[in-house]
C-alpha positions as a printed NumPy array, in Angstrom:
array([[-116.538,   48.381,   45.718],
       [-116.085,   50.081,   49.235],
       [-113.13 ,   52.802,   49.684],
       [-111.098,   52.732,   52.765],
       [-110.733,   55.4  ,   55.395],
       [-108.543,   53.569,   58.107],
       [-105.519,   54.364,   59.685],
       [-103.078,   53.577,   62.602],
       [-104.516,   50.46 ,   64.739],
       [-107.87 ,   50.112,   63.177],
       [-106.034,   49.578,   59.418],
       [-104.534,   46.427,   60.575],
       [-107.956,   44.932,   60.29 ],
       [-107.234,   44.958,   56.528],
       [-103.954,   43.147,   57.177],
       [-105.586,   40.481,   59.02 ],
       [-108.232,   40.116,   56.397],
       [-105.89 ,   39.962,   53.864],
       [-104.324,   36.907,   55.192],
       [-107.57 ,   35.104,   56.042],
       [-109.394,   35.638,   53.031],
       [-106.356,   34.903,   50.45 ],
       [-105.731,   31.551,   52.446],
       [-109.889,   30.604,   52.163],
       [-109.337,   31.042,   48.435],
       [-106.768,   28.789,   47.831],
       [-107.783,   25.332,   46.492],
       [-105.697,   23.714,   49.191],
       [-106.656,   25.836,   52.011],
       [-106.704,   24.835,   55.513],
       [-109.108,   27.559,   56.545],
       [-112.353,   28.253,   54.989],
       [-114.356,   31.716,   55.486],
       [-116.623,   32.506,   52.508],
       [-117.492,   35.602,   54.561],
       [-114.126,   37.   ,   54.503],
       [-113.458,   36.289,   50.854],
       [-116.892,   38.47 ,   50.2  ],
       [-115.566,   41.286,   52.165],
       [-112.245,   41.334,   50.737],
       [-113.433,   41.116,   47.201],
       [-115.573,   44.183,   48.149],
       [-112.962,   46.33 ,   49.348],
       [-110.885,   48.697,   47.027],
       [-107.354,   48.737,   48.589],
       [-103.744,   47.819,   47.686],
       [-103.365,   44.749,   49.682],
       [-100.748,   43.077,   48.465],
       [ -98.844,   46.838,   47.919],
       [ -99.219,   47.3  ,   51.679],
       [ -99.115,   43.864,   53.371],
       [ -97.195,   42.018,   50.541],
       [ -97.863,   38.31 ,   49.611],
       [-100.411,   36.477,   52.088],
       [ -98.542,   34.512,   54.572],
       [-101.793,   32.732,   56.251],
       [-100.647,   33.573,   59.837],
       [-103.94 ,   35.063,   60.583],
       [-105.457,   32.437,   59.159],
       [-103.706,   29.782,   61.486],
       [-104.71 ,   32.076,   64.359],
       [-108.109,   32.392,   63.757],
       [-108.383,   28.61 ,   63.178],
       [-106.738,   28.245,   66.816],
       [-109.364,   30.639,   68.305],
       [-112.139,   28.91 ,   66.689],
       [-111.15 ,   25.247,   67.984],
       [-110.921,   26.582,   71.509],
       [-114.213,   28.593,   71.357],
       [-116.069,   26.033,   69.333],
       [-115.242,   23.471,   72.411],
       [-116.433,   25.995,   74.674],
       [-119.881,   26.642,   72.625],
       [-120.264,   22.755,   72.382],
       [-120.639,   22.867,   76.208],
       [-122.367,   26.374,   76.48 ],
       [-124.448,   26.549,   73.268],
       [-126.883,   29.539,   74.507],
       [-123.577,   31.528,   76.125],
       [-122.133,   34.467,   75.531],
       [-119.216,   35.344,   73.489],
       [-117.619,   38.975,   73.724],
       [-115.221,   39.682,   70.89 ],
       [-112.989,   42.548,   71.557],
       [-111.502,   44.365,   68.905],
       [-113.382,   42.654,   66.365],
       [-112.267,   44.313,   63.19 ],
       [-113.538,   42.268,   59.965],
       [-113.172,   39.137,   61.941],
       [-116.046,   36.825,   60.638],
       [-115.639,   34.421,   63.461],
       [-119.45 ,   35.131,   64.634],
       [-120.799,   33.898,   61.495],
       [-118.221,   31.025,   61.466],
       [-119.143,   29.637,   64.902],
       [-122.911,   30.559,   64.902],
       [-124.918,   27.735,   66.29 ],
       [-128.307,   29.338,   65.893],
       [-128.179,   29.813,   69.591],
       [-125.035,   31.89 ,   70.989],
       [-125.422,   35.326,   71.737],
       [-122.222,   37.224,   70.301],
       [-121.21 ,   40.864,   71.036],
       [-118.41 ,   42.314,   68.86 ],
       [-116.739,   45.424,   70.287],
       [-114.543,   47.843,   68.479],
       [-113.577,   51.497,   68.305],
       [-116.368,   53.769,   66.485],
       [-114.067,   54.128,   63.309],
       [-113.576,   50.52 ,   63.108],
       [-117.233,   49.541,   63.597],
       [-118.615,   51.867,   61.429],
       [-116.177,   50.153,   58.578],
       [-117.344,   46.726,   59.9  ],
       [-120.889,   47.851,   59.461],
       [-120.581,   48.399,   55.833],
       [-120.153,   44.14 ,   55.503],
       [-121.536,   42.777,   58.735],
       [-125.217,   43.754,   59.873],
       [-125.692,   43.215,   63.391],
       [-128.81 ,   40.869,   64.471],
       [-130.527,   40.178,   67.62 ],
       [-128.106,   37.73 ,   68.839],
       [-125.004,   38.998,   66.852],
       [-124.643,   42.266,   68.449],
       [-121.988,   45.109,   67.532],
       [-121.047,   47.449,   70.59 ],
       [-119.084,   50.696,   69.436],
       [-116.647,   51.713,   71.864],
       [-113.294,   51.438,   73.344],
       [-112.873,   47.914,   75.224],
       [-110.717,   49.298,   77.94 ],
       [-113.643,   51.581,   79.146],
       [-115.499,   48.068,   80.03 ],
       [-118.992,   49.725,   79.118],
       [-119.626,   46.82 ,   77.171],
       [-119.862,   44.755,   80.195],
       [-123.43 ,   46.404,   81.039],
       [-124.649,   44.346,   77.865],
       [-123.677,   40.911,   79.483],
       [-126.212,   39.16 ,   81.971],
       [-123.865,   38.593,   85.078],
       [-124.701,   34.846,   85.476],
       [-124.168,   33.834,   81.867],
       [-121.589,   31.698,   80.613],
       [-119.169,   33.977,   78.896],
       [-116.083,   33.357,   76.501],
       [-114.143,   36.608,   76.015],
       [-111.804,   36.779,   73.03 ],
       [-109.446,   39.245,   71.55 ],
       [-107.268,   38.922,   68.559],
       [-104.472,   41.316,   67.448],
       [-105.524,   43.812,   70.215],
       [-103.829,   43.357,   73.381],
       [-100.201,   44.218,   72.195],
       [-101.351,   47.591,   71.315],
       [-102.437,   48.194,   74.899],
       [-100.014,   48.988,   77.724],
       [ -99.142,   46.418,   80.461],
       [-101.328,   48.579,   82.825],
       [-104.3  ,   48.755,   80.402],
       [-104.047,   44.997,   79.815],
       [-103.989,   44.258,   83.728],
       [-106.986,   46.648,   84.422],
       [-108.729,   44.846,   81.456],
       [-108.806,   41.655,   82.677],
       [-108.96 ,   42.199,   86.066],
       [-112.37 ,   43.943,   85.52 ],
       [-113.358,   40.739,   83.571],
       [-112.575,   38.903,   86.495],
       [-114.249,   40.908,   88.811],
       [-117.661,   40.992,   87.138],
       [-117.457,   37.489,   85.533],
       [-115.652,   35.312,   87.673],
       [-116.415,   32.119,   85.839],
       [-115.658,   33.32 ,   82.284],
       [-113.077,   32.005,   80.068],
       [-110.711,   34.382,   77.939],
       [-108.249,   33.931,   74.988],
       [-106.073,   36.568,   73.498],
       [-102.594,   36.619,   71.387],
       [ -99.368,   38.009,   72.61 ],
       [ -96.054,   39.133,   70.916],
       [ -92.557,   38.753,   72.545],
       [ -90.965,   41.923,   73.839],
       [ -88.263,   42.255,   70.778],
       [ -91.285,   42.651,   68.407],
       [ -92.734,   45.639,   70.685],
       [ -89.264,   47.186,   70.864],
       [ -89.033,   46.747,   66.831],
       [ -92.253,   48.712,   66.266],
       [ -91.103,   51.391,   68.693],
       [ -87.594,   51.944,   67.249],
       [ -87.032,   55.207,   65.511],
       [ -87.252,   53.454,   62.054],
       [ -90.112,   51.388,   63.238],
       [ -91.161,   47.919,   61.878],
       [ -92.095,   48.015,   58.179],
       [ -94.105,   45.107,   57.115],
       [ -93.401,   46.345,   53.205],
       [ -91.984,   49.616,   51.95 ],
       [ -95.532,   51.064,   52.043],
       [ -96.906,   49.825,   55.53 ],
       [ -95.37 ,   50.348,   58.759],
       [ -96.807,   48.257,   61.568],
       [ -98.353,   50.477,   64.388],
       [ -96.444,   50.663,   67.604],
       [ -97.184,   48.164,   70.155],
       [ -96.78 ,   48.584,   73.812],
       [ -97.089,   44.984,   75.49 ],
       [ -94.8  ,   42.028,   74.813],
       [ -94.437,   38.905,   76.945],
       [ -92.55 ,   35.948,   76.917],
       [ -94.449,   32.314,   76.811],
       [ -92.727,   31.351,   79.886],
       [ -93.414,   34.677,   81.804],
       [ -96.939,   34.775,   80.814],
       [ -98.376,   32.186,   83.403],
       [ -96.579,   33.877,   86.345],
       [ -97.92 ,   37.139,   85.094],
       [-101.562,   36.093,   84.727],
       [-101.644,   34.337,   88.245],
       [-100.05 ,   37.545,   89.659],
       [-102.714,   39.454,   88.434],
       [-105.893,   37.258,   88.521],
       [-105.101,   34.748,   91.193],
       [-103.084,   31.449,   91.366],
       [-106.292,   29.165,   90.784],
       [-106.698,   30.463,   87.283],
       [-105.743,   27.652,   84.554],
       [-103.26 ,   29.109,   81.767],
       [-102.94 ,   27.273,   78.421],
       [-100.271,   28.55 ,   76.055],
       [-100.946,   27.672,   72.375],
       [ -97.981,   28.481,   69.966],
       [ -98.976,   29.316,   66.509],
       [ -99.43 ,   26.22 ,   64.094],
       [ -97.846,   25.941,   61.034],
       [ -98.547,   28.48 ,   58.281],
       [ -97.233,   29.102,   54.847],
       [ -94.644,   31.897,   55.501],
       [ -92.58 ,   29.383,   57.259],
       [ -91.221,   26.041,   56.873],
       [ -92.421,   23.324,   58.552],
       [ -89.198,   22.291,   59.9  ],
       [ -89.082,   25.77 ,   61.573],
       [ -92.018,   25.015,   63.63 ],
       [ -90.686,   21.551,   64.308],
       [ -87.453,   23.51 ,   65.605],
       [ -89.61 ,   25.586,   67.9  ],
       [ -91.144,   22.488,   69.28 ],
       [ -88.082,   20.929,   69.994],
       [ -86.295,   23.842,   71.92 ],
       [ -88.888,   25.456,   74.346],
       [ -86.971,   28.156,   74.979],
       [ -87.583,   29.488,   71.359],
       [ -91.224,   30.127,   72.43 ],
       [ -89.952,   33.337,   74.243],
       [ -89.052,   34.725,   70.712],
       [ -92.282,   33.998,   68.954],
       [ -95.848,   35.21 ,   69.149],
       [ -98.525,   32.94 ,   70.571],
       [-102.051,   32.574,   72.264],
       [-103.084,   32.133,   75.577],
       [-106.574,   30.361,   76.791],
       [-107.363,   31.322,   80.381],
       [-109.733,   29.537,   82.523],
       [-110.695,   32.047,   85.561],
       [-112.316,   29.409,   87.681],
       [-111.916,   25.932,   86.793],
       [-114.621,   23.231,   88.089]])
């Protein structure tokens, strides 16, 4: 079994793997990912001690990304997907149609760990570097259909860094689509508090820097990227940590969206 030498933000890839793999291993699973199961079983790490019982939240998030990106790939089977902050996400294998070109981008420490379990190929490539530096863009053809995704990454950047990254993508690839997840401002404040935000008694969530509400996000993105873009907000679907009535309550009270994390799908140049 592989040992672990990760810390700070890169270590969060183990948290998301824990929730995805354990959901997939359930007999009543709503999300199936045998590759995540394989990686999970190969890593020597105290998952439950650090992250607690699996809650399927990251499986629900991954499934939402799969659905949006799968629909895009149905229209652009030979297109390019760039996955920023890929960690141990195995979406490139779940959505591989035999034609897509996929670029997984992550920090050198994270990519070195990823490559213990996922070997890049001619189509499913790896890029070792900081997503904010945008040198990964040089590997993408200018006119290629492009979808850029980022799970569990933007909240660890500052607002200025998020704005700069999205503007750089829009300037170089004006017809691209993007999808990423967000957290509310109270979550950011909790992670930056003197005591920090502890998932369990053994794991403190790294400090986050950018939080935004569901109601404010469309205004902010149009301010950054232009008023012609399409912005689609996706709340988290039901997952096992919270009862179904709670999600029904959130849907019934739109203001509650501002207190919850969610996902956003952005179409830069709608037809």
